N, C-alpha and C positions, 0 to 999 in steps of 0.2 A: 837427184833422186831423193836425197835427204829432205829437201824442201818439199817435194811432192808427198813424201811419207808424213811429214809434219802436218801438211795441209790436210791430208786424209784423216789423221788422228784428230786434229782440231775440228774438222767438219763433223766427225762422228760425235764428239763431245757436245758440240753446239746443238745438233739435232736430237741427241739423246736428252739434253736439257729441255728442249722445246717439247719433245714428245711426252714427257711426264709432268710438265708444268701444271696442266689443268687438273691433275689428280690431287693436287694440294695436300691437305692433311691426311688424306686417306691412306697414304703410303709412308707416313712419317713414323720414325722410331723414337720413342721416349726413353731416355736413360737417366738413372739417378746419379747425381753428382753432389756430394756434400749435403745430402738430404733434400736437395732441390731437383726438380725435373727439368732436364734439358732435352729439347727436341732436335733430332738430326734428320733432315729430309734427304732423300736421294739427290735432289738438286744441289744440296750443300756439298755432297761428296763430289759431284761432277764439277762444281765451281772450284773446289779445292784442287782437283786434278788439273783443271785448266790453269789455275793460278801457278801451280808448280811448273807446268810446261812453260809458262811465261817467265817466271822468276829465275829458275835454276840456270839457264844459259846466260843470264845478265850479270854484270858486275854489281857487287853489293852497293857501291856508291851510287850507281845509276838507279838502283831501286829505291834507295833511301831518299834521294832528292825528289822522287816522284810522289812520295807519300804526302798527302795533305796534312797540314799542321794540326787539324783536329785529332788525328790519330795519335800524335805524339802527346798531346794534352791528355787524351783518354788513357793512354798507357801510364803516364805519370800519376794520374788520379787513382789508377788501380794500385800502384805501389803505395801510395799514401793510405789507401783503404785498408791495408794490413793492420793499421792502428785503430780501425773503426769497426770492422766486422771480422768474422772468423775466416780462417784460411779456406774453408770450403766455399764460403760466399765469394771470396776473391777469385777462386778457381772458376766458379760459374761465370763471374763477370769477365774473366780472362778469355773464356771460351766464346762468349758473345763478342768480345773484342776481336778475336781471331776470325770469327765468322764475318764480321763487318769488313775487316781488312781483306779477307779472302774475296769478297764480292767486289772490292775496289780493284784488286788484281784481275778478277774475272772480267771486269770492264776493260782493263788494259789489254787482256788477252783477246777480247772481242774486237777491240779497235785495231789490233795488229793483224787479225785474221779476217775481219769482215769489212772494215771501212772502205778499203780500196777495191773490193770485189762487188761490182754492181749487180751481177746476177745473184750472188748469194744474199745480198741485202734485199733484193726484190722478193726472193723466196721467204726470207725470214719475216718481212713485214706482212706478207700475206698469211704466213703461219700464225702470226700474232692475232690476226682477226679470227682465224680458225680456232685458236686456243680459246678466245672469248666465246665463240659459238659452242664449243665443247663444255666450257664452264656453265654456260646458260642451259644447255640440254641436260647436263647432270643435275643441275639445280632444279629444273622443272620436273624431272623424274622424281627427285626427292620430295618436291612440293606436292605432287599428286599422290605418290605411294606412301610417303612417310611425313605427313604434315605435322605430326605430333612428335617432337624431339625433346620433350620435357625430361625424359629418362636419362639423357646424356649428362645431366648435372652430376650424376653419381661418378662420372669419369673425369670430373673437373672442368667440364665445359658449361657455358651458360645454357639455360633451358630455353627452348624456342617452340612456339606453337603457331601454326598456320603462317609460317614465314619461310621463304626460300633461303635455306642455309647453305646448300651446295657442298662442294668438295673441300672447302676450307673450314667447314663446320662452324661458320660464323657469318651472319648476313652482312656484317660490316666489311670484312675482307673480301668475301665473294662479290659484294657490290662494288668494291673498289676496282677489282680487275675487270669486271663487266664495264665499268665506266672507262677504264683505260682502253679496253678493246673497242668500245663504241667510238672513242676519239680517233683511233686508228682507222676504223671503218669509214667514218665520216670523211676523214682526210683522203683515204684511198678512193672513195666514191667520187669526191670532187675532182680528183686528178684524172682518174681513169674513165669516168662516166659509165662505169659498169653497173647496171641496175641490179645485179645480183647482190650487191652490198646492201641495197635497201632492205631485202628480205632478211639478210643476216643481222643487220642492225636492228630490225624490228623484233626478232627473237630475243636479242640481247637486251633491248629496252624493256620488253615484257618481263624478262627474268629480273632485271634490276629493280623494276617497280615492285615486284613481289618480295623483294628482300625487306621492304619497309624500313630500310636503313637511311635515315635522314642525312647522315654524314656522306653516304655514297651519292645520294641525290644531289647534294651541294657540290660534291667533287665533280660530277658530270657537268653540272651547269657552269661551274667555275672553269672547267676545261674547254667547254664550248665557247664561253665568253672570251677566253684567251685566244682561241682559234679565230674568233670573230675580229678581235683587235689586231692580232699579229699578221693576218693575211687578208687583204681585201677581197681576194678571189673566193674566200671561204665564207664570207659574211651571209650570203643568202641561204646556203645549205645549213649552216650552224644555227641561224635564226629559226629556220623551219623545224629542225629537230628539237631545239630548245622549247619552242612553242608547243609542239606535239607532246613532248615529255611532260610539261607543266600542266597541260589541260587533261592529261591522262591520270594524274595523281588523284583528283577527286572521284574518279570512276573506279578506283580500286575496291575490291571486295573487303568488307569489314566483318569478318567472323568474330565470335566471342573470344577475343584474346587481347590482353593489354599490349602485346608486342606489335599489333597491327594498327594501333591507334597512333597516328602521327602526331597528335596533340598531347601524347603522354608526357608527363612531367617527372615521373620517377627517375628515369635515366638522366634527366637534366640535373636533378638534385644530386644524384650520385656523382655525376661528373664534377659539379661545383665542389662537392666535398673532397673529391679526389684531387682536384686542382689545388684546393686549400692545403691538403695534407702534403702534397708534393712541394709546394712553395715553402711550407714550414720546414720540411727536411732541408731544402736548399738554404734557408736562412740560418740554419744551424751549421752549415758547411758551405759558405758562400763562394769561396775562392776556387777550390778544385772539386767541390761536391763530395759525395760519399764513396765515389769510385765507380767507374763506368759499369753500368748495368748490375750494380750490387744492391739495387733497391729492394729486391726480394729479401736478401739476408738482413738488410737494415731494418725492414719492417718487422721481421720475425724476431731478430735478436735485440734490437734497441727499443723498438716501439712495442714489442711483445704482442704483435698482432697474430691472431689465430684464425682469422676469417678471410685470409687471402687465398683466392682460387688458384688452383694448380696451373692453369694456362694463362693467368694474368699476373702472376706473382712478380715477375721481373720488370713489369712495365707500369707506366702511368697512363692516364687516358689522353695524354698529349705528348707527342714525340719530342717537341721542343722543351716542354717542362721536364720530361724524363732526362734529356740531355743536360738541362740546367741543374737538376738535382744531383746528377751523378758525375758531372765534370765541372760544375761550377760556372762562374762568370767567364773564366778564362776559356773553358771548353766551348761555351755558347758563343763567345765572340769569335773564336777560331772557326767554328762551324759556319756562322753567318758570313764571315769573310770568304771562306772557301765556296760557300753557296752563291754568294754574289758574283764571284769570278765566273762560275758556271753559267749563271743567268745572263750575265753581261755578254759572255761569248755566244750564248744561244741567241740572244736578241741581235747581236752584231751580225751573225750569219743568217738572220731571218729564218731561224729554224722553228717554224710555227708549231709543229707537232710535239717536239721535245719541250718547248716552252709551255704548251698547254698541259702536257703530262705532268711537268713539275708543279704547275699552278694547281692542278687537280689534286696532286698528292699533298701539297702544302695545306690546302683547305681540309682535306680528309684527316690529316694527321693532327689537326687541332682538336679533334674529337675522339680519334682512335689512334693507338700507338702503332701506326702503320709504316712509318718512315724507315725503320730498321728491320722490317720483316724480310725474311729471305727472298720470298717471291717478288716483293716490291723492289728490292735492290737489284735482283736479276732482270726484272722488266725494264727498269730505268737504264741499266747498262745496255740492254738490247736496243732500246729506242734511241739512245745516244749514238749508237753505231750505225743504225740503219737509216736514220733520217737524212742522210745525204741524198736520198731518193728524191728530195725536193728539186734537185737540179736535173735529175735524169728522167723522171716520170712525166715531166711537163712536155717532153718532146715525143714520147711514145707511151703506149698503154702497156700495163703489165701483162 
């Protein structure tokens, strides 16, 4: 009875998480912590509840040994950051640390409740495609009704004109999740031979194209390339979708807006400057960095920066450089070591979709700080748990 009750509670949490995922930043709550803005999304709350359900019944030693080494380095870097930035800055970094650790436990919660349930995995993976479709439709509605979002700069967001921004209020992040969902759709279409996925993928591709996000374009192409290499059965379909996507790019409308010019160089210069600044910060604190996710406080308090946007203050334009600057060489090495273990396990089990999703994220995170985004961590956890479908869907359709 207790097991059944736990199963029901767990299922409610999982589907509540999925049901609000596509709403993105539209239902996010911003709170002020130490003079910095920290966003808390409802999916963060659900991930926290799921983590507590997973952690509380376990022995502490069992939990501690499961935590990847990068978290221990990040925690130690936060302790050292007390000598670098203010207490308020450390508290903000600590909250981001707790969020990242929460999503790791959320993954373990999913693995415990989803991995061995074939029916539940099938429902979830189809839901991920549906989430992508909802993100696409919300974005298309915004693109048609509100193409001019230059006014949101007053709220701390980047201004956008004639671009599909979507529910994540950023074409880069909206584009990433569209790319993720397209990869799932292509994978499902190949396995189930269900032609309905063609139309769904088509809508998501159109939405992705209208983001004019070059990082998201590259993320999709990288993911398709990974699917092509990882599974010979997927080569024809991935090649077709990659070809269609690339020949569609020159056909995009080009209204009078800098943001829709794919050859724009302003953002390239900005990113190079951002990379240079982040590397300079790391050089001043090479071993353990300035403290996990305390980059915002460091820029404001040490570099005396006053031009840092509200919604980009805690990050760099590259997730790996952010990790390097805030946890140092030790943290970066620990992260790479943990990541290689995951990649090796994924390749060993011939988990094509999970491998493709990781590769897509890696490419995207070189240009956008997307690796430690709540929705990204949640999506990766879900994909990691549902991709056992590769062994079950080959014998029957969903």
